[in-house]
Biopython code that builds the backbone (N, CA, C, O; Angstrom):
import numpy as np
from Bio.PDB.StructureBuilder import StructureBuilder

atoms = [
    (1, "MET", "N", (96.363, -31.797, -136.637)),
    (1, "MET", "CA", (96.805, -30.087, -136.663)),
    (1, "MET", "C", (98.186, -29.773, -136.510)),
    (1, "MET", "O", (98.597, -28.619, -136.389)),
    (2, "GLY", "N", (98.965, -30.873, -136.514)),
    (2, "GLY", "CA", (100.431, -30.633, -136.851)),
    (2, "GLY", "C", (101.124, -31.703, -136.242)),
    (2, "GLY", "O", (100.670, -32.472, -135.395)),
    (3, "ASP", "N", (102.149, -31.697, -136.685)),
    (3, "ASP", "CA", (103.564, -32.755, -136.253)),
    (3, "ASP", "C", (104.368, -32.028, -135.509)),
    (3, "ASP", "O", (104.824, -30.946, -135.879)),
    (4, "PHE", "N", (104.646, -32.666, -134.202)),
    (4, "PHE", "CA", (105.669, -31.882, -133.382)),
    (4, "PHE", "C", (106.664, -33.025, -132.807)),
    (4, "PHE", "O", (106.332, -34.062, -132.232)),
    (5, "ASN", "N", (107.634, -32.686, -133.032)),
    (5, "ASN", "CA", (108.776, -33.539, -132.440)),
    (5, "ASN", "C", (109.187, -33.217, -131.007)),
    (5, "ASN", "O", (110.067, -32.371, -130.848)),
    (6, "GLY", "N", (108.644, -33.801, -129.966)),
    (6, "GLY", "CA", (108.818, -33.270, -128.516)),
    (6, "GLY", "C", (110.320, -33.966, -128.187)),
    (6, "GLY", "O", (110.665, -35.139, -128.328)),
    (7, "GLY", "N", (111.081, -32.809, -127.699)),
    (7, "GLY", "CA", (112.304, -33.084, -127.342)),
    (7, "GLY", "C", (112.710, -33.030, -125.657)),
    (7, "GLY", "O", (113.818, -32.736, -125.209)),
    (8, "LEU", "N", (111.510, -33.391, -124.881)),
    (8, "LEU", "CA", (111.595, -33.337, -123.756)),
    (8, "LEU", "C", (112.267, -34.322, -123.015)),
    (8, "LEU", "O", (111.979, -35.469, -123.357)),
    (9, "VAL", "N", (113.119, -34.206, -122.054)),
    (9, "VAL", "CA", (113.894, -35.284, -121.528)),
    (9, "VAL", "C", (114.201, -34.955, -119.972)),
    (9, "VAL", "O", (114.810, -33.934, -119.652)),
    (10, "PHE", "N", (113.690, -35.988, -118.946)),
    (10, "PHE", "CA", (113.928, -35.869, -117.717)),
    (10, "PHE", "C", (115.030, -36.901, -117.347)),
    (10, "PHE", "O", (115.126, -38.028, -117.832)),
    (11, "SER", "N", (115.956, -36.269, -116.286)),
    (11, "SER", "CA", (116.898, -37.418, -115.963)),
    (11, "SER", "C", (117.353, -36.968, -114.423)),
    (11, "SER", "O", (117.214, -35.799, -114.063)),
    (12, "THR", "N", (117.846, -37.875, -113.641)),
    (12, "THR", "CA", (118.268, -37.653, -112.526)),
    (12, "THR", "C", (119.510, -38.646, -112.404)),
    (12, "THR", "O", (119.579, -39.760, -112.922)),
    (13, "PRO", "N", (120.648, -37.911, -111.477)),
    (13, "PRO", "CA", (121.379, -38.956, -111.386)),
    (13, "PRO", "C", (121.275, -40.110, -110.328)),
    (13, "PRO", "O", (120.253, -40.236, -109.655)),
    (14, "PRO", "N", (122.205, -40.836, -110.211)),
    (14, "PRO", "CA", (121.959, -41.904, -109.123)),
    (14, "PRO", "C", (121.385, -41.574, -107.836)),
    (14, "PRO", "O", (121.891, -40.606, -107.269)),
    (15, "ILE", "N", (120.520, -42.121, -107.308)),
    (15, "ILE", "CA", (119.852, -41.379, -105.922)),
    (15, "ILE", "C", (120.693, -41.907, -104.870)),
    (15, "ILE", "O", (120.874, -43.099, -104.624)),
    (16, "ALA", "N", (121.151, -40.991, -104.321)),
    (16, "ALA", "CA", (121.923, -41.078, -103.036)),
    (16, "ALA", "C", (121.253, -41.030, -101.725)),
    (16, "ALA", "O", (120.644, -40.067, -101.258)),
    (17, "ARG", "N", (121.480, -42.436, -101.075)),
    (17, "ARG", "CA", (120.881, -42.503, -99.538)),
    (17, "ARG", "C", (119.407, -42.595, -99.541)),
    (17, "ARG", "O", (118.774, -42.465, -98.493)),
    (18, "GLY", "N", (118.692, -42.870, -100.961)),
    (18, "GLY", "CA", (117.358, -42.928, -100.848)),
    (18, "GLY", "C", (116.739, -41.435, -101.550)),
    (18, "GLY", "O", (115.579, -41.170, -101.863)),
    (19, "ASN", "N", (117.967, -40.606, -101.656)),
    (19, "ASN", "CA", (116.957, -39.282, -101.972)),
    (19, "ASN", "C", (117.375, -38.797, -103.532)),
    (19, "ASN", "O", (118.518, -39.053, -103.912)),
    (20, "VAL", "N", (116.600, -38.213, -104.281)),
    (20, "VAL", "CA", (116.836, -37.777, -105.422)),
    (20, "VAL", "C", (117.631, -36.099, -105.172)),
    (20, "VAL", "O", (117.154, -35.063, -104.708)),
    (21, "THR", "N", (118.831, -36.373, -105.638)),
    (21, "THR", "CA", (119.514, -34.973, -105.186)),
    (21, "THR", "C", (119.539, -34.095, -106.289)),
    (21, "THR", "O", (119.917, -32.966, -105.976)),
    (22, "LYS", "N", (119.212, -34.275, -107.675)),
    (22, "LYS", "CA", (119.130, -33.564, -108.753)),
    (22, "LYS", "C", (118.143, -33.898, -109.898)),
    (22, "LYS", "O", (118.069, -35.018, -110.403)),
    (23, "ILE", "N", (117.383, -32.822, -110.270)),
    (23, "ILE", "CA", (116.243, -33.167, -111.422)),
    (23, "ILE", "C", (116.668, -32.599, -112.580)),
    (23, "ILE", "O", (116.711, -31.383, -112.391)),
    (24, "ALA", "N", (117.106, -32.959, -114.023)),
    (24, "ALA", "CA", (117.304, -32.469, -114.956)),
    (24, "ALA", "C", (115.889, -32.392, -115.858)),
    (24, "ALA", "O", (115.352, -33.462, -116.144)),
    (25, "VAL", "N", (115.351, -31.279, -116.255)),
    (25, "VAL", "CA", (114.304, -31.243, -117.471)),
    (25, "VAL", "C", (115.042, -30.176, -118.736)),
    (25, "VAL", "O", (115.285, -28.969, -118.714)),
    (26, "VAL", "N", (115.234, -31.117, -119.686)),
    (26, "VAL", "CA", (115.807, -30.544, -120.995)),
    (26, "VAL", "C", (114.516, -30.500, -122.120)),
    (26, "VAL", "O", (113.658, -31.367, -122.280)),
    (27, "GLY", "N", (114.649, -29.341, -122.768)),
    (27, "GLY", "CA", (113.768, -29.240, -123.888)),
    (27, "GLY", "C", (114.325, -28.425, -125.022)),
    (27, "GLY", "O", (115.530, -28.297, -125.237)),
    (28, "ASP", "N", (113.213, -27.800, -125.840)),
    (28, "ASP", "CA", (113.574, -26.872, -126.969)),
    (28, "ASP", "C", (112.435, -26.227, -127.224)),
    (28, "ASP", "O", (111.293, -26.649, -127.044)),
    (29, "ARG", "N", (112.871, -24.888, -127.772)),
    (29, "ARG", "CA", (111.846, -23.910, -128.256)),
    (29, "ARG", "C", (111.388, -23.828, -129.525)),
    (29, "ARG", "O", (110.858, -22.800, -129.946)),
    (30, "SER", "N", (111.553, -24.921, -130.262)),
    (30, "SER", "CA", (111.626, -25.301, -131.821)),
    (30, "SER", "C", (110.139, -25.002, -132.132)),
    (30, "SER", "O", (109.943, -24.928, -133.345)),
    (31, "ASP", "N", (109.127, -24.824, -131.430)),
    (31, "ASP", "CA", (107.841, -24.693, -131.849)),
    (31, "ASP", "C", (107.163, -24.325, -130.187)),
    (31, "ASP", "O", (107.632, -24.695, -129.111)),
    (32, "PRO", "N", (105.789, -23.390, -130.456)),
    (32, "PRO", "CA", (105.344, -23.213, -129.278)),
    (32, "PRO", "C", (104.782, -24.535, -128.457)),
    (32, "PRO", "O", (104.746, -24.539, -127.227)),
    (33, "ALA", "N", (104.379, -25.571, -129.200)),
    (33, "ALA", "CA", (103.945, -26.849, -128.299)),
    (33, "ALA", "C", (105.108, -27.321, -127.569)),
    (33, "ALA", "O", (104.976, -27.737, -126.418)),
    (34, "ASN", "N", (106.362, -27.285, -128.213)),
    (34, "ASN", "CA", (107.469, -27.566, -127.231)),
    (34, "ASN", "C", (107.716, -27.154, -126.205)),
    (34, "ASN", "O", (107.931, -27.772, -125.162)),
    (35, "LEU", "N", (107.705, -25.354, -126.535)),
    (35, "LEU", "CA", (107.938, -24.781, -125.298)),
    (35, "LEU", "C", (107.017, -25.118, -124.332)),
    (35, "LEU", "O", (107.402, -25.598, -123.266)),
    (36, "VAL", "N", (105.684, -24.904, -124.596)),
    (36, "VAL", "CA", (104.527, -25.110, -123.303)),
    (36, "VAL", "C", (104.758, -26.545, -122.779)),
    (36, "VAL", "O", (104.486, -26.879, -121.626)),
    (37, "GLY", "N", (105.337, -27.459, -123.817)),
    (37, "GLY", "CA", (105.563, -28.899, -123.009)),
    (37, "GLY", "C", (106.435, -28.894, -121.958)),
    (37, "GLY", "O", (106.233, -29.414, -120.860)),
    (38, "PHE", "N", (107.722, -28.105, -122.423)),
    (38, "PHE", "CA", (108.945, -27.970, -121.351)),
    (38, "PHE", "C", (108.311, -27.400, -120.044)),
    (38, "PHE", "O", (108.352, -27.935, -118.936)),
    (39, "VAL", "N", (107.718, -26.219, -120.373)),
    (39, "VAL", "CA", (107.183, -25.265, -119.087)),
    (39, "VAL", "C", (106.282, -26.117, -118.169)),
    (39, "VAL", "O", (106.329, -26.015, -116.943)),
    (40, "GLY", "N", (105.405, -27.020, -118.865)),
    (40, "GLY", "CA", (104.671, -27.844, -118.216)),
    (40, "GLY", "C", (104.916, -28.712, -117.195)),
    (40, "GLY", "O", (104.318, -29.047, -116.172)),
    (41, "ALA", "N", (106.535, -29.154, -118.032)),
    (41, "ALA", "CA", (107.345, -30.177, -117.369)),
    (41, "ALA", "C", (107.681, -29.564, -115.887)),
    (41, "ALA", "O", (107.261, -29.895, -114.779)),
    (42, "ALA", "N", (108.439, -28.725, -116.221)),
    (42, "ALA", "CA", (108.767, -27.786, -115.088)),
    (42, "ALA", "C", (107.922, -27.577, -114.149)),
    (42, "ALA", "O", (108.250, -27.696, -112.969)),
    (43, "ALA", "N", (106.672, -27.225, -114.538)),
    (43, "ALA", "CA", (105.460, -26.887, -113.382)),
    (43, "ALA", "C", (105.448, -28.384, -112.814)),
    (43, "ALA", "O", (105.376, -28.433, -111.586)),
    (44, "VAL", "N", (105.494, -29.361, -113.344)),
    (44, "VAL", "CA", (104.902, -30.736, -112.846)),
    (44, "VAL", "C", (106.299, -31.014, -111.684)),
    (44, "VAL", "O", (106.068, -31.505, -110.579)),
    (45, "VAL", "N", (107.282, -30.750, -111.978)),
    (45, "VAL", "CA", (108.351, -31.041, -110.947)),
    (45, "VAL", "C", (108.364, -29.868, -109.616)),
    (45, "VAL", "O", (108.872, -30.113, -108.522)),
    (46, "ASN", "N", (107.685, -28.549, -109.987)),
    (46, "ASN", "CA", (107.727, -27.732, -109.057)),
    (46, "ASN", "C", (106.591, -28.118, -108.222)),
    (46, "ASN", "O", (106.684, -28.069, -106.996)),
    (47, "SER", "N", (105.375, -28.552, -108.895)),
    (47, "SER", "CA", (103.995, -29.186, -108.279)),
    (47, "SER", "C", (104.555, -30.193, -107.173)),
    (47, "SER", "O", (104.238, -30.115, -105.986)),
    (48, "MET", "N", (105.395, -31.114, -107.684)),
    (48, "MET", "CA", (106.077, -32.406, -106.999)),
    (48, "MET", "C", (106.693, -32.026, -105.559)),
    (48, "MET", "O", (106.394, -32.561, -104.492)),
    (49, "LEU", "N", (107.675, -30.921, -105.775)),
    (49, "LEU", "CA", (108.422, -30.603, -104.611)),
    (49, "LEU", "C", (107.777, -29.631, -103.751)),
    (49, "LEU", "O", (108.285, -29.282, -102.686)),
    (50, "ASN", "N", (106.526, -29.123, -104.238)),
    (50, "ASN", "CA", (105.769, -28.015, -103.354)),
    (50, "ASN", "C", (104.213, -28.647, -103.212)),
    (50, "ASN", "O", (103.210, -28.111, -103.683)),
    (51, "LEU", "N", (104.239, -29.784, -102.528)),
    (51, "LEU", "CA", (102.827, -30.152, -102.648)),
    (51, "LEU", "C", (101.751, -29.455, -102.239)),
    (51, "LEU", "O", (102.073, -28.685, -101.334)),
    (52, "GLY", "N", (100.587, -29.394, -102.525)),
    (52, "GLY", "CA", (99.612, -28.397, -102.274)),
    (52, "GLY", "C", (99.924, -26.730, -103.087)),
    (52, "GLY", "O", (99.338, -25.738, -102.652)),
    (53, "ILE", "N", (100.652, -26.655, -103.975)),
    (53, "ILE", "CA", (100.966, -25.375, -104.408)),
    (53, "ILE", "C", (99.716, -25.134, -105.398)),
    (53, "ILE", "O", (99.431, -26.046, -106.174)),
    (54, "ASP", "N", (99.046, -24.083, -105.405)),
    (54, "ASP", "CA", (97.916, -23.645, -106.383)),
    (54, "ASP", "C", (98.521, -23.237, -107.603)),
    (54, "ASP", "O", (99.698, -22.876, -107.596)),
    (55, "ALA", "N", (97.784, -23.254, -108.757)),
    (55, "ALA", "CA", (98.125, -23.025, -109.858)),
    (55, "ALA", "C", (98.786, -21.673, -110.218)),
    (55, "ALA", "O", (99.840, -21.648, -110.853)),
    (56, "LYS", "N", (98.165, -20.569, -109.813)),
    (56, "LYS", "CA", (98.613, -19.263, -110.128)),
    (56, "LYS", "C", (100.105, -19.194, -109.276)),
    (56, "LYS", "O", (101.054, -18.587, -109.772)),
    (57, "ALA", "N", (100.220, -19.919, -107.863)),
    (57, "ALA", "CA", (101.543, -19.501, -107.142)),
    (57, "ALA", "C", (102.592, -20.634, -107.961)),
    (57, "ALA", "O", (103.806, -20.504, -107.803)),
    (58, "ASN", "N", (102.090, -21.670, -108.782)),
    (58, "ASN", "CA", (103.238, -22.342, -109.815)),
    (58, "ASN", "C", (103.437, -21.624, -110.842)),
    (58, "ASN", "O", (104.606, -21.470, -111.196)),
    (59, "THR", "N", (102.388, -21.002, -111.585)),
    (59, "THR", "CA", (102.963, -20.306, -112.671)),
    (59, "THR", "C", (103.761, -18.937, -112.146)),
    (59, "THR", "O", (104.791, -18.552, -112.700)),
    (60, "ASP", "N", (103.183, -18.279, -111.055)),
    (60, "ASP", "CA", (104.297, -16.977, -110.777)),
    (60, "ASP", "C", (105.739, -17.452, -110.414)),
    (60, "ASP", "O", (106.691, -16.738, -110.727)),
    (61, "PHE", "N", (105.913, -18.532, -109.820)),
    (61, "PHE", "CA", (107.402, -19.103, -109.761)),
    (61, "PHE", "C", (107.872, -19.261, -111.060)),
    (61, "PHE", "O", (108.872, -18.616, -111.377)),
    (62, "LEU", "N", (107.268, -20.103, -111.991)),
    (62, "LEU", "CA", (107.891, -20.381, -113.132)),
    (62, "LEU", "C", (108.282, -19.124, -113.941)),
    (62, "LEU", "O", (109.295, -19.086, -114.639)),
    (63, "ALA", "N", (107.369, -18.040, -113.795)),
    (63, "ALA", "CA", (107.863, -16.554, -114.436)),
    (63, "ALA", "C", (109.054, -16.215, -114.060)),
    (63, "ALA", "O", (109.835, -15.665, -114.837)),
    (64, "THR", "N", (109.355, -16.502, -112.805)),
    (64, "THR", "CA", (110.687, -15.734, -112.346)),
    (64, "THR", "C", (111.950, -16.566, -113.107)),
    (64, "THR", "O", (113.119, -16.188, -113.026)),
    (65, "LEU", "N", (111.532, -17.719, -113.832)),
    (65, "LEU", "CA", (112.663, -18.150, -114.312)),
    (65, "LEU", "C", (112.992, -17.811, -115.782)),
    (65, "LEU", "O", (114.023, -18.144, -116.366)),
    (66, "GLY", "N", (112.115, -17.205, -116.218)),
    (66, "GLY", "CA", (112.263, -16.672, -117.623)),
    (66, "GLY", "C", (112.079, -17.480, -118.627)),
    (66, "GLY", "O", (112.690, -17.194, -119.657)),
    (67, "LEU", "N", (111.212, -18.692, -118.631)),
    (67, "LEU", "CA", (111.337, -19.809, -119.280)),
    (67, "LEU", "C", (110.089, -19.309, -120.599)),
    (67, "LEU", "O", (110.211, -19.787, -121.726)),
    (68, "MET", "N", (109.220, -18.565, -120.355)),
    (68, "MET", "CA", (108.117, -18.359, -121.041)),
    (68, "MET", "C", (108.075, -17.331, -121.910)),
    (68, "MET", "O", (107.007, -17.158, -122.496)),
    (69, "GLY", "N", (109.163, -16.455, -122.185)),
    (69, "GLY", "CA", (109.140, -15.407, -123.089)),
    (69, "GLY", "C", (109.664, -15.537, -124.255)),
    (69, "GLY", "O", (109.735, -14.541, -124.975)),
    (70, "GLY", "N", (110.203, -16.928, -124.754)),
    (70, "GLY", "CA", (111.092, -17.361, -125.841)),
    (70, "GLY", "C", (112.046, -16.738, -126.284)),
    (70, "GLY", "O", (112.824, -16.288, -125.443)),
    (71, "GLY", "N", (112.312, -16.506, -127.612)),
    (71, "GLY", "CA", (113.560, -16.014, -127.999)),
    (71, "GLY", "C", (113.951, -14.653, -127.799)),
    (71, "GLY", "O", (115.118, -14.267, -127.868)),
    (72, "ASP", "N", (112.925, -13.905, -127.542)),
    (72, "ASP", "CA", (113.293, -12.488, -127.185)),
    (72, "ASP", "C", (113.215, -11.961, -125.763)),
    (72, "ASP", "O", (113.231, -10.745, -125.577)),
    (73, "ASP", "N", (113.123, -12.913, -124.634)),
    (73, "ASP", "CA", (113.380, -12.716, -123.339)),
    (73, "ASP", "C", (114.324, -12.249, -123.165)),
    (73, "ASP", "O", (115.226, -12.913, -123.677)),
    (74, "PRO", "N", (114.775, -11.096, -122.515)),
    (74, "PRO", "CA", (115.877, -10.528, -122.065)),
    (74, "PRO", "C", (116.821, -11.340, -121.155)),
    (74, "PRO", "O", (117.937, -10.943, -120.819)),
    (75, "SER", "N", (116.216, -12.630, -120.751)),
    (75, "SER", "CA", (117.217, -13.379, -119.837)),
    (75, "SER", "C", (117.767, -14.648, -120.846)),
    (75, "SER", "O", (118.446, -15.587, -120.431)),
    (76, "VAL", "N", (117.331, -14.469, -122.241)),
    (76, "VAL", "CA", (118.048, -15.715, -122.934)),
    (76, "VAL", "C", (119.388, -15.812, -122.932)),
    (76, "VAL", "O", (120.001, -14.807, -123.292)),
    (77, "GLY", "N", (119.992, -16.752, -122.622)),
    (77, "GLY", "CA", (121.468, -17.017, -122.853)),
    (77, "GLY", "C", (122.172, -16.819, -121.546)),
    (77, "GLY", "O", (123.380, -17.015, -121.412)),
    (78, "GLN", "N", (121.419, -16.445, -120.643)),
    (78, "GLN", "CA", (121.848, -16.152, -119.155)),
    (78, "GLN", "C", (121.035, -17.272, -118.272)),
    (78, "GLN", "O", (119.884, -17.631, -118.523)),
    (79, "SER", "N", (121.926, -17.808, -117.082)),
    (79, "SER", "CA", (121.352, -18.833, -116.103)),
    (79, "SER", "C", (120.760, -17.741, -115.243)),
    (79, "SER", "O", (121.181, -16.661, -114.830)),
    (80, "VAL", "N", (119.532, -18.472, -115.115)),
    (80, "VAL", "CA", (118.522, -17.690, -114.093)),
    (80, "VAL", "C", (118.023, -18.831, -112.624)),
    (80, "VAL", "O", (117.447, -19.913, -112.731)),
    (81, "SER", "N", (118.353, -18.327, -111.671)),
    (81, "SER", "CA", (118.041, -19.088, -110.549)),
    (81, "SER", "C", (116.937, -18.518, -109.700)),
    (81, "SER", "O", (116.670, -17.327, -109.539)),
    (82, "SER", "N", (116.326, -19.598, -109.172)),
    (82, "SER", "CA", (115.167, -19.067, -108.325)),
    (82, "SER", "C", (114.982, -20.019, -107.168)),
    (82, "SER", "O", (115.361, -21.173, -107.368)),
    (83, "PHE", "N", (114.449, -19.722, -105.961)),
    (83, "PHE", "CA", (114.431, -20.800, -104.766)),
    (83, "PHE", "C", (112.959, -20.837, -104.299)),
    (83, "PHE", "O", (112.319, -19.794, -104.436)),
    (84, "ASN", "N", (112.367, -21.880, -103.780)),
    (84, "ASN", "CA", (111.239, -21.731, -103.188)),
    (84, "ASN", "C", (111.402, -23.000, -102.355)),
    (84, "ASN", "O", (112.289, -23.836, -102.527)),
    (85, "ARG", "N", (110.335, -23.048, -101.329)),
    (85, "ARG", "CA", (110.328, -24.296, -100.185)),
    (85, "ARG", "C", (110.867, -25.608, -100.399)),
    (85, "ARG", "O", (111.410, -26.367, -99.597)),
    (86, "GLY", "N", (110.551, -25.781, -101.975)),
    (86, "GLY", "CA", (110.745, -27.162, -102.554)),
    (86, "GLY", "C", (112.240, -27.428, -102.872)),
    (86, "GLY", "O", (112.756, -28.501, -102.561)),
    (87, "GLY", "N", (112.907, -26.474, -103.475)),
    (87, "GLY", "CA", (114.148, -26.496, -103.889)),
    (87, "GLY", "C", (114.818, -25.310, -104.686)),
    (87, "GLY", "O", (114.163, -24.289, -104.895)),
    (88, "ALA", "N", (115.997, -25.423, -105.093)),
    (88, "ALA", "CA", (116.429, -24.665, -106.076)),
    (88, "ALA", "C", (116.620, -25.011, -107.209)),
    (88, "ALA", "O", (117.226, -26.067, -107.390)),
    (89, "PHE", "N", (116.151, -24.208, -108.366)),
    (89, "PHE", "CA", (116.001, -24.260, -109.875)),
    (89, "PHE", "C", (116.867, -23.286, -110.485)),
    (89, "PHE", "O", (116.918, -22.102, -110.153)),
    (90, "GLN", "N", (117.514, -23.808, -111.348)),
    (90, "GLN", "CA", (118.575, -23.003, -112.036)),
    (90, "GLN", "C", (118.409, -23.425, -113.766)),
    (90, "GLN", "O", (118.850, -24.487, -114.205)),
    (91, "CYS", "N", (117.770, -22.499, -114.544)),
    (91, "CYS", "CA", (117.475, -22.586, -115.678)),
    (91, "CYS", "C", (118.204, -21.752, -116.710)),
    (91, "CYS", "O", (118.760, -20.707, -116.373)),
    (92, "VAL", "N", (118.218, -22.280, -118.216)),
    (92, "VAL", "CA", (118.746, -21.203, -119.253)),
    (92, "VAL", "C", (117.886, -21.643, -120.379)),
    (92, "VAL", "O", (117.485, -22.797, -120.529)),
    (93, "SER", "N", (117.620, -20.589, -121.200)),
    (93, "SER", "CA", (117.197, -20.428, -122.509)),
    (93, "SER", "C", (118.365, -20.126, -123.383)),
    (93, "SER", "O", (118.961, -19.076, -123.141)),
    (94, "MET", "N", (118.814, -20.919, -124.418)),
    (94, "MET", "CA", (119.920, -20.508, -125.102)),
    (94, "MET", "C", (119.404, -19.641, -126.495)),
    (94, "MET", "O", (118.284, -19.872, -126.951)),
    (95, "PRO", "N", (120.170, -18.778, -127.039)),
    (95, "PRO", "CA", (119.873, -18.007, -128.018)),
    (95, "PRO", "C", (119.661, -18.627, -129.190)),
    (95, "PRO", "O", (120.392, -19.594, -129.404)),
    (96, "SER", "N", (118.788, -18.318, -130.094)),
    (96, "SER", "CA", (118.249, -19.193, -131.169)),
    (96, "SER", "C", (119.511, -19.354, -131.985)),
    (96, "SER", "O", (119.795, -20.436, -132.497)),
    (97, "GLU", "N", (120.372, -18.129, -132.124)),
    (97, "GLU", "CA", (121.449, -18.525, -133.092)),
    (97, "GLU", "C", (122.393, -19.527, -132.746)),
    (97, "GLU", "O", (123.104, -20.044, -133.607)),
    (98, "GLN", "N", (122.452, -19.839, -131.539)),
    (98, "GLN", "CA", (123.286, -21.018, -130.970)),
    (98, "GLN", "C", (122.449, -22.424, -131.189)),
    (98, "GLN", "O", (122.734, -23.284, -132.022)),
    (99, "THR", "N", (121.327, -22.464, -130.231)),
    (99, "THR", "CA", (120.317, -23.639, -130.354)),
    (99, "THR", "C", (119.158, -23.270, -129.802)),
    (99, "THR", "O", (118.971, -22.255, -129.130)),
    (100, "ILE", "N", (118.374, -24.098, -130.086)),
    (100, "ILE", "CA", (116.927, -23.694, -129.386)),
    (100, "ILE", "C", (116.790, -24.438, -127.815)),
    (100, "ILE", "O", (115.762, -24.446, -127.138)),
    (101, "GLY", "N", (117.968, -24.986, -127.479)),
    (101, "GLY", "CA", (117.705, -25.705, -126.137)),
    (101, "GLY", "C", (117.044, -24.719, -125.066)),
    (101, "GLY", "O", (117.051, -23.491, -125.142)),
    (102, "VAL", "N", (116.454, -25.516, -124.020)),
    (102, "VAL", "CA", (116.350, -24.852, -122.925)),
    (102, "VAL", "C", (115.982, -25.941, -121.683)),
    (102, "VAL", "O", (115.201, -26.891, -121.749)),
    (103, "GLY", "N", (116.767, -25.513, -120.572)),
    (103, "GLY", "CA", (116.636, -26.534, -119.395)),
    (103, "GLY", "C", (116.786, -26.140, -118.249)),
    (103, "GLY", "O", (117.391, -25.084, -118.061)),
    (104, "CYS", "N", (116.305, -26.841, -117.241)),
    (104, "CYS", "CA", (116.530, -26.582, -115.856)),
    (104, "CYS", "C", (117.192, -27.497, -115.120)),
    (104, "CYS", "O", (116.945, -28.643, -115.498)),
    (105, "VAL", "N", (118.005, -27.419, -114.131)),
    (105, "VAL", "CA", (118.288, -28.368, -113.034)),
    (105, "VAL", "C", (117.781, -27.909, -111.932)),
    (105, "VAL", "O", (117.742, -26.702, -111.695)),
    (106, "VAL", "N", (117.217, -29.048, -110.921)),
    (106, "VAL", "CA", (116.506, -28.891, -109.737)),
    (106, "VAL", "C", (117.366, -29.492, -108.775)),
    (106, "VAL", "O", (117.914, -30.560, -109.048)),
    (107, "GLU", "N", (117.559, -28.889, -107.600)),
    (107, "GLU", "CA", (117.920, -29.679, -106.365)),
    (107, "GLU", "C", (116.865, -29.525, -105.397)),
    (107, "GLU", "O", (116.497, -28.450, -104.923)),
    (108, "PRO", "N", (116.392, -30.687, -105.128)),
    (108, "PRO", "CA", (115.275, -30.792, -104.051)),
    (108, "PRO", "C", (115.970, -30.278, -102.975)),
    (108, "PRO", "O", (117.201, -30.309, -102.948)),
    (109, "ARG", "N", (115.101, -29.666, -101.816)),
    (109, "ARG", "CA", (115.570, -29.586, -100.486)),
    (109, "ARG", "C", (115.482, -30.864, -99.769)),
    (109, "ARG", "O", (114.661, -31.696, -100.156)),
    (110, "SER", "N", (116.208, -31.095, -98.810)),
    (110, "SER", "CA", (116.193, -32.394, -98.052)),
    (110, "SER", "C", (115.288, -32.217, -96.958)),
    (110, "SER", "O", (115.086, -33.140, -96.169)),
]
sb = StructureBuilder()
sb.init_structure("model")
sb.init_model(0)
sb.init_chain("A")
sb.init_seg("    ")
for serial, (resi, resn, name, xyz) in enumerate(atoms, 1):
    if name == "N":
        sb.init_residue(resn, " ", resi, " ")
    sb.init_atom(name, np.array(xyz, "f"), 0.0, 1.0, " ", f" {name:<3s}", serial, name[0])
structure = sb.get_structure()
């Protein structure tokens, strides 16, 4: 049905005292499949940090980050932060005229 180049990257800095202190999820909006993959990866991170979260609560939280609107979302080009019991999420979708990159840095609560 198509050939999609997935540009999804997960990374963490060195683990400090046995704890992950940051998680970076980076992807792109080059096509709907890549955007959905990126948002899905952010959802997995949120689920891992908020064990037992239901699908609706996870989707509602992700909506606060402005990731699903694509290039027309009013938050494009701006850093958007949101917090929950699992951690602090800071995300940005870049304007298409600069790059199609999208990314989040997550700081889990200790």
